[in-house]
C-alpha positions as CSV (number, residue, x, y, z in Angstrom):
1,P,73.3,-36.1,236.2
2,V,70.5,-35.1,233.8
3,P,67.6,-37.6,233.6
4,A,66.6,-38.6,230.1
5,M,63.7,-37.0,228.4
6,S,60.5,-39.0,228.8
7,N,57.8,-39.4,226.3
8,R,54.9,-39.6,228.8
9,P,52.0,-37.3,228.0
10,D,52.4,-35.0,231.0
11,E,56.0,-34.2,230.0
12,A,55.4,-33.6,226.3
13,P,56.3,-30.0,225.4
14,S,53.3,-27.7,224.8
15,A,52.8,-26.4,221.3
16,D,51.1,-23.3,222.8
17,G,53.1,-20.3,224.0
18,P,56.8,-19.5,223.8
19,P,59.4,-22.2,224.6
20,L,60.4,-22.7,228.2
21,Q,63.9,-21.5,228.9
22,L,66.2,-20.7,231.8
23,L,69.0,-18.1,232.0
24,I,71.9,-19.1,234.2
25,R,75.4,-17.6,234.9
26,S,78.3,-19.5,236.2
27,K,82.1,-19.0,236.4
28,A,83.1,-21.8,234.1
29,N,80.5,-21.3,231.3
30,G,79.4,-17.7,231.6
31,V,75.9,-16.8,230.6
32,E,73.8,-19.7,229.3
33,V,70.3,-20.1,227.9
34,L,68.9,-23.6,228.7
35,D,66.1,-25.2,226.8
36,V,63.8,-27.1,229.1
37,E,62.1,-29.0,226.3
38,R,65.5,-30.5,225.3
39,G,66.4,-31.6,228.9
40,L,68.2,-28.4,229.9
41,A,70.4,-28.4,226.8
42,V,72.4,-25.2,226.2
43,R,70.8,-23.1,223.5
44,E,72.9,-19.9,223.8
45,Q,76.1,-19.0,225.6
46,R,78.0,-15.8,226.3
47,E,81.4,-15.4,228.0
48,N,80.6,-13.3,231.1
49,D,81.2,-14.7,234.5
50,K,81.0,-11.4,236.5
51,G,78.3,-9.0,237.3
52,R,74.5,-9.5,237.1
53,T,71.9,-10.6,234.6
54,L,68.2,-9.5,234.2
55,V,65.4,-10.9,232.0
56,A,62.7,-8.7,230.6
57,M,59.1,-9.7,230.7
58,G,58.2,-11.8,227.7
59,G,61.7,-13.1,227.4
60,S,62.4,-11.0,224.3
61,R,65.7,-9.7,225.7
62,Y,68.0,-9.8,228.7
63,A,70.6,-7.5,230.2
64,V,74.2,-8.4,231.3
65,N,76.3,-6.1,233.5
66,G,79.6,-6.5,235.4
67,G,83.3,-6.6,235.3
68,G,83.6,-2.8,234.9
69,L,81.9,-3.0,231.5
70,P,78.8,-1.2,230.3
71,I,75.4,-2.9,230.2
72,E,74.8,-5.1,227.2
73,V,71.2,-5.7,226.2
74,V,70.8,-8.9,224.1
75,H,67.8,-9.2,221.8
76,R,66.8,-12.8,221.6
77,L,65.1,-12.9,218.2
78,S,67.5,-10.9,216.1
79,G,70.7,-11.6,218.1
80,E,71.5,-7.9,218.3
81,V,73.6,-6.7,221.2
82,V,73.1,-3.1,222.3
83,T,75.7,-1.5,224.6
84,L,74.5,1.3,226.8
85,R,77.1,4.1,227.1
86,E,78.2,5.5,230.4
87,T,76.8,2.5,232.4
88,A,80.0,0.9,233.7
89,K,79.5,2.4,237.2
90,I,75.8,1.6,237.6
91,E,74.7,0.0,240.9
92,K,71.1,-1.0,240.1
93,F,69.1,-1.7,237.0
94,A,65.6,-3.0,236.2
95,F,63.2,-3.5,233.3
96,S,59.8,-1.9,233.1
97,P,56.7,-4.3,233.5
98,L,56.4,-5.0,229.8
99,G,60.2,-4.9,229.1
100,T,60.0,-1.8,227.0
101,Y,62.4,0.3,229.0
102,L,65.5,-0.4,231.1
103,V,66.1,1.8,234.2
104,T,69.6,2.3,235.6
105,W,70.8,4.2,238.7
106,Q,74.3,5.2,239.8
107,K,75.7,7.7,242.3
108,A,75.0,11.3,241.3
109,D,77.8,12.9,239.3
110,P,76.8,16.5,238.2
111,E,79.7,16.7,235.7
112,A,79.2,13.3,234.0
113,L,75.4,13.1,234.3
114,P,74.0,16.7,234.6
115,E,70.5,15.6,233.7
116,G,70.3,13.0,236.5
117,S,71.7,9.6,237.6
118,L,68.3,7.8,237.4
119,R,67.9,7.1,233.7
120,V,65.3,5.4,231.5
121,W,66.7,3.8,228.4
122,S,64.8,3.0,225.2
123,G,67.1,1.0,223.0
124,D,70.5,2.7,223.3
125,E,69.1,6.2,223.9
126,V,68.1,7.8,227.2
127,A,64.4,8.5,227.0
128,R,64.1,10.2,230.4
129,S,66.3,11.3,233.3
130,F,65.6,11.9,237.0
131,H,67.7,13.4,239.7
132,C,68.2,10.9,242.5
133,K,71.1,11.4,245.0
134,K,70.3,8.4,247.2
135,L,68.5,5.1,246.4
136,T,68.4,2.7,249.4
137,G,65.7,0.3,248.3
138,P,64.8,-1.2,244.9
139,I,64.3,1.0,241.9
140,D,60.5,0.3,241.8
141,A,60.1,1.8,245.3
142,T,61.1,5.2,243.8
143,L,60.3,5.0,240.1
144,A,57.6,2.5,238.8
145,W,55.2,2.1,235.9
146,T,51.7,0.8,235.9
147,G,51.0,-2.7,234.4
148,D,50.4,-1.3,230.9
149,E,53.2,1.2,231.2
150,A,50.7,4.1,230.5
151,V,51.7,6.0,233.7
152,L,55.0,6.5,235.4
153,F,55.1,7.3,239.1
154,H,58.0,9.0,240.8
155,C,58.4,9.3,244.6
156,V,60.2,12.6,245.6
157,T,60.3,14.7,248.8
158,N,56.8,14.9,250.2
159,T,55.2,14.3,246.8
160,I,54.3,11.5,244.4
161,K,54.4,12.6,240.8
162,A,52.8,11.0,237.8
163,Y,54.1,11.2,234.2
164,D,53.1,10.0,230.8
165,G,54.7,6.5,230.8
166,K,55.7,6.8,227.1
167,Q,56.9,10.4,227.0
168,S,60.6,11.3,226.8
169,G,62.5,14.2,228.4
170,T,64.3,15.4,231.5
171,T,62.4,16.2,234.7
172,K,63.2,18.8,237.4
173,K,65.3,18.0,240.5
174,D,63.7,16.1,243.3
175,D,64.1,18.9,245.8
176,S,62.3,21.4,243.5
177,D,59.0,22.8,244.9
178,D,58.0,24.0,241.4
179,D,55.1,22.0,240.1
180,S,55.4,23.5,236.6
181,D,57.2,20.5,235.1
182,V,56.0,20.2,231.6
183,H,56.3,16.4,231.6
184,Q,54.2,16.0,234.8
185,Y,50.4,15.8,234.6
186,A,49.4,14.9,238.1
187,S,50.8,14.8,241.7
188,A,49.7,13.8,245.2
189,K,50.9,15.5,248.4
190,C,52.3,13.0,250.9
191,D,54.5,14.4,253.6
192,D,57.6,12.4,254.6
193,V,56.8,9.6,252.1
194,A,59.7,7.1,252.0
195,S,58.6,4.6,249.3
196,V,55.8,3.7,246.9
197,A,54.3,0.6,245.3
198,V,52.3,0.8,242.1
199,S,49.7,-1.7,241.3
200,M,50.3,-3.8,238.2
201,K,46.7,-3.2,237.1
202,A,46.5,-2.7,233.3
203,S,43.7,-0.2,233.2
204,A,42.7,3.1,234.9
205,P,42.3,4.1,237.6
206,Y,45.8,3.2,238.8
207,P,46.1,2.8,242.7
208,V,49.4,3.6,244.4
209,A,50.4,2.7,248.0
210,A,52.8,4.9,250.0
211,F,54.7,4.4,253.2
212,V,55.4,7.1,255.8
213,P,57.7,6.0,258.6
214,E,57.5,7.0,262.2
215,K,58.9,10.5,263.0
216,K,59.1,12.5,266.2
217,G,56.6,10.4,268.1
218,K,54.1,10.3,265.2
219,P,52.9,6.8,264.1
220,A,53.9,5.3,260.8
221,A,51.2,5.3,258.1
222,V,50.3,3.5,254.9
223,K,48.2,5.4,252.4
224,V,46.5,4.3,249.1
225,F,46.1,7.0,246.5
226,V,43.7,6.7,243.5
227,D,43.6,9.5,241.0
228,G,45.7,11.7,243.2
229,T,43.5,11.4,246.3
230,A,43.9,9.3,249.4
231,A,41.3,6.5,249.2
232,C,42.4,4.6,252.3
233,S,45.0,4.9,255.1
234,K,46.2,3.1,258.2
235,S,48.4,4.4,261.0
236,F,50.3,2.2,263.5
237,Y,53.5,2.1,265.6
238,R,56.4,-0.3,265.6
239,A,57.0,-0.2,261.9
240,Q,60.4,0.7,260.5
241,D,59.8,-0.7,257.0
242,V,56.9,-2.0,254.9
243,L,56.8,-4.5,252.1
244,F,53.8,-4.0,249.8
245,R,52.1,-6.7,247.8
246,W,49.3,-5.6,245.4
247,S,46.6,-8.0,244.2
248,P,47.0,-8.6,240.5
249,Q,43.8,-6.8,239.6
250,G,44.4,-3.9,242.0
251,H,41.6,-4.7,244.4
252,A,43.7,-4.4,247.6
253,V,47.2,-4.3,248.9
254,L,48.9,-6.2,251.7
255,A,51.3,-4.1,253.9
256,Q,53.7,-6.3,255.8
257,T,55.4,-4.2,258.5
258,S,58.7,-5.1,260.2
259,T,60.9,-3.8,263.0
260,D,64.5,-4.7,264.0
261,V,63.6,-5.5,267.6
262,D,60.5,-7.4,268.9
263,V,59.4,-5.6,272.0
264,S,57.6,-8.8,273.2
265,G,60.7,-10.8,273.0
266,G,59.0,-13.5,271.0
267,S,61.3,-13.4,268.0
268,Y,65.0,-12.9,267.5
269,Y,64.4,-11.5,264.0
270,G,62.2,-8.6,265.1
271,G,58.5,-7.9,265.0
272,T,56.1,-8.2,262.1
273,G,52.5,-7.2,261.3
274,L,50.2,-7.6,258.3
275,Y,47.5,-5.1,257.2
276,L,45.0,-5.3,254.4
277,L,43.9,-2.0,252.7
278,S,41.3,-1.8,250.0
279,A,41.8,0.4,246.9
280,E,38.0,0.5,246.1
281,S,36.8,1.9,249.5
282,D,38.2,3.2,252.8
283,W,38.1,-0.3,254.3
284,E,41.2,-1.6,256.1
285,C,42.0,-4.2,258.8
286,L,44.6,-6.0,260.6
287,V,44.9,-9.5,259.2
288,P,44.1,-12.1,261.9
289,L,47.1,-14.5,261.9
290,P,46.5,-18.2,262.2
291,K,49.2,-18.6,264.9
292,E,51.1,-16.2,267.1
293,G,54.7,-15.5,265.9
294,P,56.6,-13.9,263.0
295,I,55.1,-13.7,259.5
296,G,57.0,-15.8,257.0
297,D,55.3,-14.8,253.8
298,A,52.0,-13.5,252.3
299,Q,51.2,-13.9,248.5
300,W,48.2,-13.2,246.4
301,E,46.6,-15.8,244.1
302,P,47.8,-14.6,240.7
303,S,44.9,-15.4,238.3
304,K,41.9,-13.5,239.9
305,G,43.7,-11.8,242.8
306,K,40.8,-12.2,245.3
307,E,42.5,-14.6,247.7
308,F,45.9,-14.7,249.4
309,I,47.8,-17.1,251.6
310,V,49.7,-16.1,254.8
311,V,52.3,-18.3,256.5
312,A,52.8,-17.2,260.1
313,G,53.7,-18.4,263.6
314,A,56.7,-20.1,265.2
315,V,57.9,-23.3,263.6
316,P,56.0,-25.3,262.6
317,A,54.2,-22.3,261.0
318,V,50.6,-22.5,259.8
319,A,49.5,-21.5,256.2
320,V,45.9,-20.2,255.8
321,L,44.0,-19.0,252.7
322,Y,42.0,-15.7,253.1
323,N,39.6,-13.8,251.0
324,L,39.4,-10.0,250.3
325,K,37.8,-9.4,253.7
326,A,40.6,-11.2,255.5
327,E,38.3,-14.1,256.4
328,P,40.0,-17.5,256.6
329,L,38.9,-20.0,253.9
330,Y,41.1,-23.0,254.2
331,N,43.9,-24.1,256.6
332,Y,46.8,-25.9,254.9
333,G,48.2,-27.2,258.2
334,A,51.3,-26.6,260.2
335,N,54.7,-27.5,258.7
336,H,58.3,-26.3,258.6
337,Q,57.5,-23.6,256.0
338,N,58.1,-19.9,255.5
339,T,57.5,-19.3,251.8
340,V,54.5,-19.3,249.5
341,S,55.0,-19.8,245.7
342,W,51.9,-19.8,243.4
343,S,52.0,-21.1,239.9
344,P,51.2,-18.4,237.3
345,H,47.7,-19.9,236.6
346,G,46.9,-20.2,240.3
347,R,46.1,-23.9,240.1
348,F,49.2,-25.3,241.8
349,L,50.9,-24.1,245.0
350,A,54.2,-24.8,246.7
351,L,54.6,-24.2,250.4
352,C,58.3,-24.2,251.1
353,G,60.7,-24.1,254.0
354,F,63.7,-22.4,252.6
355,G,66.3,-20.1,254.1
356,N,67.1,-21.2,257.7
357,L,64.8,-24.2,257.4
358,A,65.6,-27.7,256.0
359,G,64.0,-27.3,252.6
360,D,60.7,-29.2,252.9
361,V,58.4,-28.4,250.0
362,H,54.7,-29.3,249.9
363,F,53.0,-29.3,246.5
364,W,49.3,-28.6,246.5
365,D,46.4,-28.7,244.0
366,K,44.7,-25.6,245.1
367,Q,41.4,-26.2,243.3
368,K,40.9,-29.7,244.8
369,K,42.6,-28.7,248.1
370,K,44.8,-31.9,248.0
371,E,48.4,-32.2,248.8
372,M,50.1,-34.0,245.8
373,N,53.6,-34.5,247.2
374,E,56.2,-33.6,249.8
375,V,59.9,-33.4,248.8
376,N,63.0,-32.1,250.4
377,I,65.1,-29.5,248.4
378,P,68.0,-28.5,250.6
379,C,70.0,-25.3,250.2
380,A,67.7,-23.6,247.7
381,V,68.7,-19.9,247.2
382,T,66.3,-19.0,244.4
383,W,63.1,-20.6,243.1
384,G,60.1,-20.0,240.9
385,W,57.4,-21.6,238.6
386,S,57.7,-21.8,234.8
387,P,55.3,-19.6,232.8
388,D,53.2,-22.6,231.9
389,S,52.8,-23.7,235.5
390,R,54.2,-27.2,234.8
391,Y,57.7,-26.9,236.3
392,F,59.1,-25.6,239.6
393,A,62.8,-24.6,239.5
394,T,65.2,-24.3,242.4
395,A,68.8,-23.3,242.3
396,T,71.7,-23.5,244.8
397,L,73.8,-20.4,244.2
398,A,77.1,-19.0,245.3
399,P,78.2,-17.1,247.4
400,R,75.4,-18.2,249.6
401,M,76.4,-21.9,249.1
402,N,79.8,-22.5,247.6
403,V,79.4,-26.3,247.2
404,D,76.8,-28.5,245.4
405,N,75.7,-25.6,243.1
406,C,73.0,-26.9,240.7
407,V,69.6,-26.2,239.1
408,R,66.8,-28.6,239.7
409,L,63.5,-28.8,237.9
410,Y,60.5,-30.4,239.5
411,R,57.2,-31.2,237.9
412,Y,54.1,-29.6,239.3
413,D,53.4,-32.8,241.4
414,G,56.9,-32.7,243.0
415,T,58.7,-35.3,241.0
416,L,62.3,-34.5,239.9
417,A,62.5,-33.9,236.1
418,Y,66.0,-32.5,235.5
419,E,69.2,-31.5,237.3
420,L,72.1,-29.6,236.0
421,Q,75.3,-28.9,238.0
422,R,77.6,-25.8,237.6
423,Q,80.4,-24.9,240.0
424,P,80.1,-22.2,241.0
425,L,76.7,-21.0,239.9
426,F,75.7,-17.4,240.5
427,E,72.3,-16.7,239.0
428,C,69.2,-18.5,237.6
429,H,66.2,-16.9,236.0
430,W,63.1,-18.0,234.0
431,F,62.4,-16.3,230.7
432,T,59.0,-15.0,231.8
433,A,55.9,-14.7,229.6
434,P,52.2,-13.9,230.3
435,A,50.3,-16.9,231.7
436,N,47.5,-16.5,229.2
437,L,49.8,-17.6,226.4
438,Y,49.7,-21.1,227.9
439,P,46.7,-23.4,228.5
440,D,45.7,-23.9,232.1
441,R,46.0,-27.7,232.4
442,G,45.2,-29.8,235.4
443,P,47.0,-32.9,236.6
444,S,47.6,-35.4,233.8
445,P,46.6,-39.1,234.1
446,A,50.2,-40.0,234.5
447,A,50.6,-37.5,237.3
448,K,47.5,-38.9,239.0
449,D,48.9,-42.4,238.8
450,R,52.2,-41.2,240.4
451,I,50.2,-39.5,243.1
452,R,48.2,-42.7,243.9
453,Q,51.4,-44.8,243.8
454,R,53.1,-42.3,246.1
455,K,50.2,-42.4,248.6
456,T,50.3,-46.2,248.6
457,E,54.0,-46.2,249.3
458,Q,53.4,-43.7,252.1
459,Q,50.7,-45.9,253.6
460,K,53.1,-48.8,253.5
461,K,55.8,-46.8,255.1
462,L,53.4,-45.7,257.9
463,A,52.3,-49.3,258.4
464,A,56.0,-50.5,258.6
465,A,56.8,-47.7,261.0
466,A,53.8,-48.6,263.2
467,I,55.0,-52.3,263.3
468,E,58.5,-51.1,264.2
469,R,57.2,-49.0,267.0
470,R,55.3,-52.0,268.4
471,L,58.4,-54.2,268.2
472,L,60.4,-51.5,269.9
473,S,57.8,-51.2,272.6
474,R,57.8,-55.0,273.1
475,G,61.5,-54.9,273.8
476,P,61.2,-53.7,277.4
477,R,58.4,-56.2,278.1
478,L,60.5,-59.1,276.8
479,R,63.4,-58.0,278.9
480,R,61.2,-57.8,282.0
481,R,59.7,-61.2,281.2
482,R,63.3,-62.7,280.8
483,R,64.3,-61.2,284.1
484,R,61.3,-62.7,285.9
485,R,62.1,-66.1,284.4
486,L,65.7,-65.9,285.5
487,R,64.7,-65.0,289.1
488,A,62.2,-67.9,289.1
489,S,64.9,-70.3,288.0
490,R,67.2,-69.1,290.7
491,R,64.5,-69.6,293.3
492,E,63.9,-73.1,292.0
493,E,67.6,-73.9,292.4
494,S,67.6,-72.6,295.9
495,G,64.7,-74.8,297.0
496,G,61.8,-72.3,296.5
497,L,58.8,-72.6,294.3
498,V,59.1,-74.3,291.0
499,A,58.8,-71.8,288.1
500,G,55.7,-72.6,286.1
501,G,54.7,-75.6,288.4
502,P,51.5,-76.3,290.2
503,D,50.4,-74.2,293.2
504,P,48.1,-76.3,295.2
505,S,48.5,-74.4,298.4
506,G,47.9,-71.0,296.8
507,T,51.4,-69.7,297.7
508,R,51.7,-67.7,294.4
509,R,48.5,-66.0,295.1
510,R,49.6,-65.0,298.5
511,L,53.0,-63.9,297.1
512,R,51.3,-61.5,294.6
513,R,48.9,-60.3,297.4
514,T,51.7,-59.7,299.9
515,G,55.0,-57.8,299.5
516,K,58.4,-59.1,298.6
517,G,59.6,-59.3,302.2
518,Q,56.5,-61.4,303.3
519,A,57.0,-63.6,300.2
520,R,60.5,-64.6,301.4
521,N,59.1,-65.6,304.8
522,L,56.4,-67.7,303.1
523,R,59.1,-69.5,301.1
524,R,61.3,-70.1,304.1
525,R,58.6,-71.0,306.7
526,P,58.4,-74.7,305.6
527,E,62.2,-75.1,306.0
528,R,62.2,-73.6,309.5
529,Q,59.3,-75.9,310.5
530,G,61.2,-78.9,309.2
């Protein structure tokens, strides 16, 4: 069911910024573009129920691949569809940060692709090619642009190379030791480098983080390069893989390490660690976790990039806000949570328990440090905020979940706005756009009224639960009192003391003071004397 569109002020579509739209792919309807302002009405539709889809930054175009067919790039404004030749066998593809280029990778084929299997497309032409025989991780761990696409970094054997991000041509092979590549203007030596992560900073200097795994008893290392020189580094053991997360302004990088086996035996999923490395000095540290246990997630605040939240510890995990010196600023409490999701403006925050948890989501107003709502969103496979920070979308997708596939849109305060069902549903993406194209609005008066009403209802529920607990606790007392009355009535019938009658001789006091056996003797003594 799709709720009707409301005319309340907090739900009115914004006149600023591009329209809010979602891209979904299902078996029955193919690729669809949904208009949020019209209650998830279908705006565009293409017949393609196989393969994958990808949305470029800004939402100007999207790519569709699958079914043994070449990649099709759809331009939203003009409706033009560009088909990329020799892309039917690709295995991975990704857009550049601004959506200018599309990068594709497939297995090396010297005959079909003599210039390289890692290709950068500009329109329907190959702008640049790289030789890449093996690609285990994502494309941006090997080939990545800076935030303004001015510089392109390429990770090869023992070296990180830098190119002009807008220049075209073919580079030399990865295993070449010749540094005379005409398209390369800088390089940094880094022995045994396995992956890189480029900051999305939009101005020079451009920092780059590199990961060197353990080898022959040597510890693993994370290094930060600025202008070709190592500005900061950290060495450690028990790190088979690293996940980098750069701050939006390039101040520092979080390096989350992981291993397949936890030597302490505390976690079935392996061991984790979190390190903070500065790009502006040689300062680094181990982030102090709020609770012992695995690290669920760590995400930077997106607007200024000087704070980050870490969710760590055994369930219930604790979420804590840190500054650039890894000093705790605020504790969001312990809940069943393992995911941090910031709104693009950094005003609202969702602390979620997805994956192997039940799906509890806590919506926070970060600026006021107040929890607005708590909802349960079961079986969410993918999620994310709208570009204007007013909606939080979740989707239940196949093949992870083959039943109850749907898209749900929640307002920033956790109330359900829309729901759309597709069976089966394979993908769901926001058409992204820069956050500065939309106004940074706080909670509306209608949302504040809903929050107050929700708190009142919660207080009533808590009061009713307390009364119910008291009534349940009275149950055993009432049963004990009933049993005592029954025993007293039986004693009365047998000639003993009258239940509730007068006690002139103080027999009841002696009964309470003595034991049960002596009490029987006191009751029977008058009979024996008679």
